[in-house]
LUMLUM-675400 format. One record per residue (C-alpha): y, x, z; residue in one letter; residue number from 0. Coordinates in steps of 0.5 Angstrom, whole numbers, always signed. Example, Ala and Ser with C-alpha at 12.3 -4.5 7.8 and 13.67 -1.06 7.14 Angstrom:
2
<v->-9, u->+25, w->+16, type->A, seq->0>
<v->-2, u->+27, w->+14, type->S, seq->1>
end
This chain:
353
<v->+209, u->+364, w->+347, type->M, seq->0>
<v->+210, u->+370, w->+342, type->S, seq->1>
<v->+204, u->+373, w->+339, type->F, seq->2>
<v->+203, u->+381, w->+337, type->Y, seq->3>
<v->+198, u->+383, w->+332, type->G, seq->4>
<v->+196, u->+389, w->+327, type->R, seq->5>
<v->+202, u->+390, w->+323, type->G, seq->6>
<v->+207, u->+388, w->+328, type->A, seq->7>
<v->+209, u->+395, w->+331, type->R, seq->8>
<v->+215, u->+395, w->+328, type->H, seq->9>
<v->+217, u->+388, w->+332, type->T, seq->10>
<v->+213, u->+390, w->+338, type->L, seq->11>
<v->+217, u->+397, w->+339, type->E, seq->12>
<v->+224, u->+394, w->+338, type->A, seq->13>
<v->+222, u->+389, w->+343, type->V, seq->14>
<v->+220, u->+394, w->+348, type->L, seq->15>
<v->+226, u->+399, w->+347, type->T, seq->16>
<v->+232, u->+394, w->+346, type->E, seq->17>
<v->+230, u->+388, w->+349, type->E, seq->18>
<v->+227, u->+391, w->+355, type->R, seq->19>
<v->+223, u->+385, w->+357, type->S, seq->20>
<v->+216, u->+381, w->+355, type->L, seq->21>
<v->+214, u->+374, w->+357, type->A, seq->22>
<v->+208, u->+369, w->+356, type->D, seq->23>
<v->+207, u->+374, w->+351, type->S, seq->24>
<v->+200, u->+376, w->+347, type->Q, seq->25>
<v->+198, u->+383, w->+344, type->I, seq->26>
<v->+191, u->+384, w->+340, type->S, seq->27>
<v->+190, u->+389, w->+336, type->D, seq->28>
<v->+197, u->+393, w->+336, type->A, seq->29>
<v->+198, u->+400, w->+336, type->D, seq->30>
<v->+204, u->+402, w->+340, type->I, seq->31>
<v->+201, u->+410, w->+341, type->D, seq->32>
<v->+207, u->+414, w->+343, type->G, seq->33>
<v->+212, u->+409, w->+345, type->V, seq->34>
<v->+217, u->+411, w->+351, type->Y, seq->35>
<v->+217, u->+404, w->+355, type->L, seq->36>
<v->+223, u->+405, w->+360, type->R, seq->37>
<v->+226, u->+399, w->+365, type->D, seq->38>
<v->+221, u->+394, w->+362, type->I, seq->39>
<v->+220, u->+387, w->+365, type->G, seq->40>
<v->+212, u->+386, w->+363, type->W, seq->41>
<v->+211, u->+378, w->+366, type->T, seq->42>
<v->+204, u->+374, w->+364, type->K, seq->43>
<v->+204, u->+378, w->+358, type->T, seq->44>
<v->+195, u->+380, w->+357, type->D, seq->45>
<v->+194, u->+386, w->+352, type->M, seq->46>
<v->+187, u->+388, w->+349, type->Q, seq->47>
<v->+184, u->+393, w->+343, type->N, seq->48>
<v->+190, u->+395, w->+342, type->T, seq->49>
<v->+193, u->+403, w->+342, type->S, seq->50>
<v->+197, u->+405, w->+348, type->A, seq->51>
<v->+196, u->+413, w->+347, type->N, seq->52>
<v->+201, u->+417, w->+350, type->N, seq->53>
<v->+206, u->+413, w->+352, type->T, seq->54>
<v->+211, u->+414, w->+358, type->V, seq->55>
<v->+212, u->+408, w->+363, type->W, seq->56>
<v->+218, u->+409, w->+366, type->E, seq->57>
<v->+222, u->+404, w->+372, type->N, seq->58>
<v->+218, u->+398, w->+369, type->C, seq->59>
<v->+215, u->+392, w->+373, type->K, seq->60>
<v->+208, u->+389, w->+370, type->L, seq->61>
<v->+206, u->+383, w->+373, type->K, seq->62>
<v->+200, u->+377, w->+373, type->G, seq->63>
<v->+198, u->+380, w->+367, type->S, seq->64>
<v->+191, u->+383, w->+364, type->I, seq->65>
<v->+190, u->+390, w->+360, type->F, seq->66>
<v->+183, u->+389, w->+357, type->K, seq->67>
<v->+180, u->+394, w->+352, type->Q, seq->68>
<v->+185, u->+398, w->+351, type->C, seq->69>
<v->+186, u->+405, w->+351, type->S, seq->70>
<v->+192, u->+409, w->+355, type->F, seq->71>
<v->+189, u->+417, w->+354, type->M, seq->72>
<v->+195, u->+422, w->+355, type->R, seq->73>
<v->+200, u->+417, w->+358, type->S, seq->74>
<v->+205, u->+419, w->+363, type->Q, seq->75>
<v->+207, u->+412, w->+369, type->W, seq->76>
<v->+212, u->+414, w->+373, type->R, seq->77>
<v->+217, u->+410, w->+379, type->D, seq->78>
<v->+213, u->+403, w->+376, type->S, seq->79>
<v->+210, u->+397, w->+379, type->V, seq->80>
<v->+204, u->+394, w->+378, type->I, seq->81>
<v->+203, u->+387, w->+381, type->S, seq->82>
<v->+197, u->+383, w->+381, type->G, seq->83>
<v->+195, u->+386, w->+374, type->M, seq->84>
<v->+187, u->+386, w->+371, type->R, seq->85>
<v->+185, u->+393, w->+368, type->L, seq->86>
<v->+178, u->+392, w->+365, type->E, seq->87>
<v->+175, u->+398, w->+360, type->G, seq->88>
<v->+180, u->+401, w->+359, type->L, seq->89>
<v->+181, u->+409, w->+356, type->T, seq->90>
<v->+186, u->+412, w->+362, type->L, seq->91>
<v->+183, u->+420, w->+360, type->I, seq->92>
<v->+188, u->+425, w->+362, type->G, seq->93>
<v->+194, u->+420, w->+365, type->N, seq->94>
<v->+199, u->+422, w->+370, type->S, seq->95>
<v->+201, u->+417, w->+375, type->W, seq->96>
<v->+208, u->+419, w->+379, type->E, seq->97>
<v->+211, u->+414, w->+385, type->R, seq->98>
<v->+206, u->+408, w->+382, type->V, seq->99>
<v->+206, u->+402, w->+387, type->F, seq->100>
<v->+199, u->+397, w->+386, type->F, seq->101>
<v->+199, u->+391, w->+389, type->K, seq->102>
<v->+194, u->+386, w->+389, type->D, seq->103>
<v->+191, u->+389, w->+382, type->T, seq->104>
<v->+184, u->+390, w->+381, type->I, seq->105>
<v->+182, u->+396, w->+377, type->V, seq->106>
<v->+175, u->+395, w->+374, type->T, seq->107>
<v->+169, u->+398, w->+368, type->Q, seq->108>
<v->+176, u->+404, w->+366, type->N, seq->109>
<v->+175, u->+411, w->+364, type->C, seq->110>
<v->+180, u->+414, w->+369, type->M, seq->111>
<v->+177, u->+422, w->+368, type->T, seq->112>
<v->+182, u->+428, w->+369, type->K, seq->113>
<v->+188, u->+423, w->+372, type->N, seq->114>
<v->+193, u->+425, w->+376, type->R, seq->115>
<v->+196, u->+421, w->+381, type->V, seq->116>
<v->+202, u->+423, w->+386, type->Q, seq->117>
<v->+205, u->+419, w->+391, type->D, seq->118>
<v->+203, u->+413, w->+390, type->S, seq->119>
<v->+201, u->+407, w->+394, type->V, seq->120>
<v->+195, u->+402, w->+392, type->F, seq->121>
<v->+196, u->+396, w->+396, type->R, seq->122>
<v->+191, u->+390, w->+396, type->N, seq->123>
<v->+187, u->+393, w->+391, type->C, seq->124>
<v->+180, u->+392, w->+389, type->T, seq->125>
<v->+177, u->+399, w->+385, type->I, seq->126>
<v->+171, u->+397, w->+382, type->R, seq->127>
<v->+165, u->+402, w->+377, type->N, seq->128>
<v->+171, u->+407, w->+374, type->V, seq->129>
<v->+169, u->+414, w->+371, type->E, seq->130>
<v->+174, u->+418, w->+376, type->G, seq->131>
<v->+171, u->+424, w->+375, type->V, seq->132>
<v->+175, u->+431, w->+375, type->N, seq->133>
<v->+182, u->+427, w->+378, type->S, seq->134>
<v->+186, u->+429, w->+383, type->V, seq->135>
<v->+190, u->+424, w->+387, type->I, seq->136>
<v->+196, u->+427, w->+393, type->T, seq->137>
<v->+199, u->+424, w->+398, type->N, seq->138>
<v->+197, u->+417, w->+396, type->T, seq->139>
<v->+197, u->+411, w->+400, type->L, seq->140>
<v->+191, u->+406, w->+400, type->F, seq->141>
<v->+192, u->+400, w->+405, type->M, seq->142>
<v->+187, u->+394, w->+405, type->G, seq->143>
<v->+184, u->+396, w->+398, type->S, seq->144>
<v->+176, u->+395, w->+397, type->V, seq->145>
<v->+172, u->+401, w->+393, type->F, seq->146>
<v->+165, u->+399, w->+389, type->S, seq->147>
<v->+161, u->+403, w->+385, type->I, seq->148>
<v->+155, u->+401, w->+382, type->D, seq->149>
<v->+151, u->+407, w->+379, type->R, seq->150>
<v->+146, u->+402, w->+375, type->E, seq->151>
<v->+153, u->+401, w->+371, type->T, seq->152>
<v->+152, u->+409, w->+368, type->G, seq->153>
<v->+160, u->+410, w->+372, type->M, seq->154>
<v->+161, u->+415, w->+377, type->N, seq->155>
<v->+165, u->+414, w->+381, type->G, seq->156>
<v->+170, u->+420, w->+383, type->F, seq->157>
<v->+165, u->+425, w->+383, type->I, seq->158>
<v->+168, u->+432, w->+383, type->Q, seq->159>
<v->+175, u->+429, w->+383, type->S, seq->160>
<v->+180, u->+431, w->+389, type->V, seq->161>
<v->+184, u->+427, w->+395, type->F, seq->162>
<v->+189, u->+431, w->+399, type->R, seq->163>
<v->+194, u->+429, w->+404, type->N, seq->164>
<v->+192, u->+422, w->+403, type->C, seq->165>
<v->+191, u->+416, w->+408, type->I, seq->166>
<v->+185, u->+410, w->+407, type->F, seq->167>
<v->+188, u->+404, w->+412, type->Y, seq->168>
<v->+184, u->+397, w->+412, type->N, seq->169>
<v->+179, u->+399, w->+406, type->C, seq->170>
<v->+172, u->+398, w->+405, type->F, seq->171>
<v->+168, u->+402, w->+401, type->F, seq->172>
<v->+161, u->+400, w->+398, type->E, seq->173>
<v->+155, u->+404, w->+395, type->G, seq->174>
<v->+158, u->+410, w->+395, type->E, seq->175>
<v->+165, u->+411, w->+390, type->P, seq->176>
<v->+167, u->+418, w->+393, type->L, seq->177>
<v->+161, u->+421, w->+393, type->E, seq->178>
<v->+161, u->+429, w->+391, type->G, seq->179>
<v->+169, u->+428, w->+392, type->A, seq->180>
<v->+172, u->+433, w->+395, type->L, seq->181>
<v->+177, u->+430, w->+401, type->I, seq->182>
<v->+182, u->+434, w->+404, type->Q, seq->183>
<v->+186, u->+434, w->+410, type->N, seq->184>
<v->+187, u->+425, w->+409, type->S, seq->185>
<v->+186, u->+419, w->+414, type->V, seq->186>
<v->+181, u->+414, w->+415, type->F, seq->187>
<v->+184, u->+408, w->+419, type->C, seq->188>
<v->+180, u->+402, w->+420, type->R, seq->189>
<v->+175, u->+403, w->+414, type->C, seq->190>
<v->+168, u->+401, w->+413, type->G, seq->191>
<v->+163, u->+402, w->+409, type->G, seq->192>
<v->+158, u->+407, w->+407, type->N, seq->193>
<v->+162, u->+412, w->+403, type->S, seq->194>
<v->+166, u->+413, w->+410, type->V, seq->195>
<v->+161, u->+416, w->+414, type->H, seq->196>
<v->+155, u->+418, w->+409, type->G, seq->197>
<v->+154, u->+426, w->+408, type->T, seq->198>
<v->+156, u->+425, w->+401, type->S, seq->199>
<v->+163, u->+426, w->+402, type->V, seq->200>
<v->+165, u->+432, w->+403, type->H, seq->201>
<v->+171, u->+433, w->+408, type->R, seq->202>
<v->+175, u->+438, w->+412, type->T, seq->203>
<v->+176, u->+438, w->+420, type->A, seq->204>
<v->+183, u->+435, w->+419, type->G, seq->205>
<v->+180, u->+428, w->+417, type->D, seq->206>
<v->+180, u->+423, w->+421, type->M, seq->207>
<v->+175, u->+417, w->+420, type->M, seq->208>
<v->+173, u->+411, w->+423, type->N, seq->209>
<v->+173, u->+414, w->+431, type->R, seq->210>
<v->+175, u->+409, w->+437, type->K, seq->211>
<v->+179, u->+411, w->+443, type->N, seq->212>
<v->+182, u->+417, w->+439, type->M, seq->213>
<v->+187, u->+420, w->+444, type->T, seq->214>
<v->+193, u->+421, w->+442, type->E, seq->215>
<v->+192, u->+429, w->+441, type->G, seq->216>
<v->+186, u->+428, w->+436, type->E, seq->217>
<v->+191, u->+423, w->+432, type->I, seq->218>
<v->+197, u->+428, w->+431, type->S, seq->219>
<v->+191, u->+433, w->+430, type->R, seq->220>
<v->+189, u->+430, w->+424, type->S, seq->221>
<v->+196, u->+427, w->+421, type->I, seq->222>
<v->+199, u->+434, w->+423, type->S, seq->223>
<v->+199, u->+436, w->+415, type->E, seq->224>
<v->+201, u->+430, w->+412, type->L, seq->225>
<v->+206, u->+431, w->+408, type->D, seq->226>
<v->+213, u->+427, w->+411, type->D, seq->227>
<v->+214, u->+423, w->+405, type->S, seq->228>
<v->+206, u->+419, w->+405, type->M, seq->229>
<v->+208, u->+418, w->+413, type->V, seq->230>
<v->+214, u->+414, w->+412, type->R, seq->231>
<v->+211, u->+411, w->+406, type->T, seq->232>
<v->+205, u->+409, w->+411, type->M, seq->233>
<v->+210, u->+406, w->+416, type->L, seq->234>
<v->+215, u->+403, w->+411, type->I, seq->235>
<v->+209, u->+399, w->+409, type->Q, seq->236>
<v->+206, u->+397, w->+415, type->L, seq->237>
<v->+213, u->+395, w->+418, type->L, seq->238>
<v->+212, u->+390, w->+411, type->L, seq->239>
<v->+206, u->+388, w->+413, type->E, seq->240>
<v->+208, u->+386, w->+420, type->E, seq->241>
<v->+215, u->+382, w->+417, type->S, seq->242>
<v->+210, u->+378, w->+411, type->A, seq->243>
<v->+206, u->+377, w->+417, type->E, seq->244>
<v->+211, u->+374, w->+422, type->G, seq->245>
<v->+209, u->+377, w->+427, type->N, seq->246>
<v->+215, u->+377, w->+434, type->T, seq->247>
<v->+217, u->+382, w->+438, type->F, seq->248>
<v->+212, u->+386, w->+442, type->A, seq->249>
<v->+210, u->+382, w->+448, type->G, seq->250>
<v->+210, u->+376, w->+445, type->S, seq->251>
<v->+203, u->+371, w->+447, type->S, seq->252>
<v->+203, u->+370, w->+439, type->A, seq->253>
<v->+197, u->+374, w->+436, type->Q, seq->254>
<v->+197, u->+377, w->+430, type->R, seq->255>
<v->+192, u->+375, w->+424, type->E, seq->256>
<v->+187, u->+381, w->+422, type->P, seq->257>
<v->+190, u->+383, w->+415, type->S, seq->258>
<v->+184, u->+383, w->+410, type->Y, seq->259>
<v->+184, u->+383, w->+402, type->A, seq->260>
<v->+177, u->+379, w->+402, type->N, seq->261>
<v->+172, u->+376, w->+406, type->F, seq->262>
<v->+166, u->+382, w->+407, type->A, seq->263>
<v->+172, u->+386, w->+410, type->Q, seq->264>
<v->+173, u->+381, w->+416, type->A, seq->265>
<v->+165, u->+381, w->+417, type->V, seq->266>
<v->+164, u->+388, w->+416, type->A, seq->267>
<v->+171, u->+389, w->+422, type->A, seq->268>
<v->+167, u->+383, w->+427, type->L, seq->269>
<v->+160, u->+389, w->+426, type->K, seq->270>
<v->+164, u->+395, w->+428, type->N, seq->271>
<v->+168, u->+392, w->+433, type->S, seq->272>
<v->+162, u->+387, w->+437, type->Y, seq->273>
<v->+156, u->+389, w->+438, type->D, seq->274>
<v->+153, u->+381, w->+438, type->F, seq->275>
<v->+145, u->+381, w->+436, type->R, seq->276>
<v->+147, u->+374, w->+431, type->E, seq->277>
<v->+151, u->+379, w->+427, type->L, seq->278>
<v->+146, u->+384, w->+424, type->D, seq->279>
<v->+144, u->+378, w->+420, type->L, seq->280>
<v->+151, u->+378, w->+415, type->F, seq->281>
<v->+151, u->+384, w->+410, type->S, seq->282>
<v->+156, u->+386, w->+405, type->T, seq->283>
<v->+156, u->+389, w->+398, type->E, seq->284>
<v->+163, u->+390, w->+395, type->A, seq->285>
<v->+167, u->+383, w->+396, type->D, seq->286>
<v->+160, u->+379, w->+397, type->L, seq->287>
<v->+157, u->+376, w->+404, type->V, seq->288>
<v->+150, u->+374, w->+405, type->Y, seq->289>
<v->+147, u->+372, w->+411, type->V, seq->290>
<v->+139, u->+373, w->+412, type->Q, seq->291>
<v->+135, u->+367, w->+414, type->T, seq->292>
<v->+127, u->+367, w->+416, type->S, seq->293>
<v->+125, u->+366, w->+409, type->E, seq->294>
<v->+130, u->+369, w->+405, type->R, seq->295>
<v->+137, u->+372, w->+403, type->K, seq->296>
<v->+143, u->+368, w->+402, type->I, seq->297>
<v->+150, u->+369, w->+399, type->L, seq->298>
<v->+155, u->+365, w->+402, type->L, seq->299>
<v->+162, u->+369, w->+398, type->T, seq->300>
<v->+164, u->+364, w->+392, type->D, seq->301>
<v->+163, u->+368, w->+386, type->T, seq->302>
<v->+166, u->+362, w->+381, type->S, seq->303>
<v->+173, u->+366, w->+382, type->V, seq->304>
<v->+174, u->+373, w->+382, type->P, seq->305>
<v->+176, u->+374, w->+390, type->V, seq->306>
<v->+184, u->+376, w->+390, type->R, seq->307>
<v->+186, u->+381, w->+396, type->P, seq->308>
<v->+193, u->+376, w->+398, type->K, seq->309>
<v->+192, u->+369, w->+396, type->R, seq->310>
<v->+198, u->+363, w->+399, type->T, seq->311>
<v->+195, u->+355, w->+399, type->E, seq->312>
<v->+198, u->+351, w->+394, type->G, seq->313>
<v->+200, u->+342, w->+397, type->S, seq->314>
<v->+193, u->+340, w->+396, type->Q, seq->315>
<v->+189, u->+347, w->+398, type->G, seq->316>
<v->+188, u->+350, w->+392, type->E, seq->317>
<v->+189, u->+358, w->+391, type->L, seq->318>
<v->+195, u->+361, w->+387, type->H, seq->319>
<v->+198, u->+366, w->+385, type->H, seq->320>
<v->+204, u->+369, w->+389, type->E, seq->321>
<v->+208, u->+367, w->+382, type->D, seq->322>
<v->+205, u->+359, w->+384, type->G, seq->323>
<v->+200, u->+359, w->+378, type->Q, seq->324>
<v->+193, u->+357, w->+381, type->P, seq->325>
<v->+188, u->+362, w->+383, type->L, seq->326>
<v->+184, u->+360, w->+376, type->D, seq->327>
<v->+188, u->+360, w->+371, type->S, seq->328>
<v->+188, u->+367, w->+371, type->H, seq->329>
<v->+182, u->+373, w->+370, type->H, seq->330>
<v->+177, u->+366, w->+369, type->T, seq->331>
<v->+173, u->+372, w->+366, type->D, seq->332>
<v->+173, u->+376, w->+373, type->G, seq->333>
<v->+165, u->+373, w->+376, type->R, seq->334>
<v->+160, u->+378, w->+379, type->H, seq->335>
<v->+156, u->+382, w->+375, type->S, seq->336>
<v->+150, u->+381, w->+381, type->D, seq->337>
<v->+148, u->+374, w->+377, type->G, seq->338>
<v->+149, u->+369, w->+384, type->H, seq->339>
<v->+152, u->+364, w->+383, type->Q, seq->340>
<v->+155, u->+358, w->+387, type->N, seq->341>
<v->+156, u->+352, w->+383, type->D, seq->342>
<v->+157, u->+347, w->+389, type->G, seq->343>
<v->+162, u->+352, w->+393, type->G, seq->344>
<v->+162, u->+357, w->+398, type->R, seq->345>
<v->+157, u->+355, w->+402, type->F, seq->346>
<v->+153, u->+351, w->+397, type->S, seq->347>
<v->+147, u->+355, w->+398, type->R, seq->348>
<v->+146, u->+355, w->+405, type->L, seq->349>
<v->+141, u->+350, w->+407, type->E, seq->350>
<v->+141, u->+348, w->+415, type->I, seq->351>
<v->+135, u->+347, w->+417, type->E, seq->352>
end
């Protein structure tokens, strides 16, 4: 494992610009301001307390790493993939993102004011407690992702921001993270949470929300003004999802397993789809699920490890990242901040009377 710290700028810059590959390394208290990074392969390399202002990231592939307490002011990101990352406590003021694909990534406690996001995809991501004021997001697909805001953290979400020609598919909103944002000609499909139907979100008449039994004409009118590239992108992602889940040809008796980023989305979908009185006992907050008993509200979700949007099971039932590493080998500091803990497992606090 290589370590790059204070005073290692020339060595680190040479690795990034000449070797164009960085893996199994640590970067701390470093300075890469103004570096142009192109065709970089960045894997399992955590970076913290580092200044990366005015950097350009073009055609880069970043995977399985943690960026924490770093500054990326006025940086540019183009034609890149960010997968299995945790972006925490970053200063991303004045950043631009063009054709960037985010997958299975946690974006939390970041200052992202005056950002410009265009022609990008967020798939199975969690966007929690961010400051995204005065940002413009255009032609972007959010798929299977969670938006969450706790106003007590001091973050303002996306107030005075614009979402234009965007698609939100199978997303969940908690705490009204889109409060005060202008939503223009965007589509919400199979979404849940309190920002979807809240009156604080301004929308245009062309928006398609979580309406059931919409007619073909209504759907057509809702997407008629979307950019053609955005519609193509969504179709590609849906087909990839179908292929990944091993779905068979139409008419097969095989049942399609719903795709949810976490248990909270599954519970929300059940509550939206079925009118069973028992479901009223369940409630969700961000990616947490609670059940109300006669005496108290009980947390069901296991908070001992961060919830990952997409997971596979190992040979002994352990949860693993897509790269095969155990889930708890990364992001061990990703506990929820609400004080709830289940020391004995997912259902350890549930008492059966």
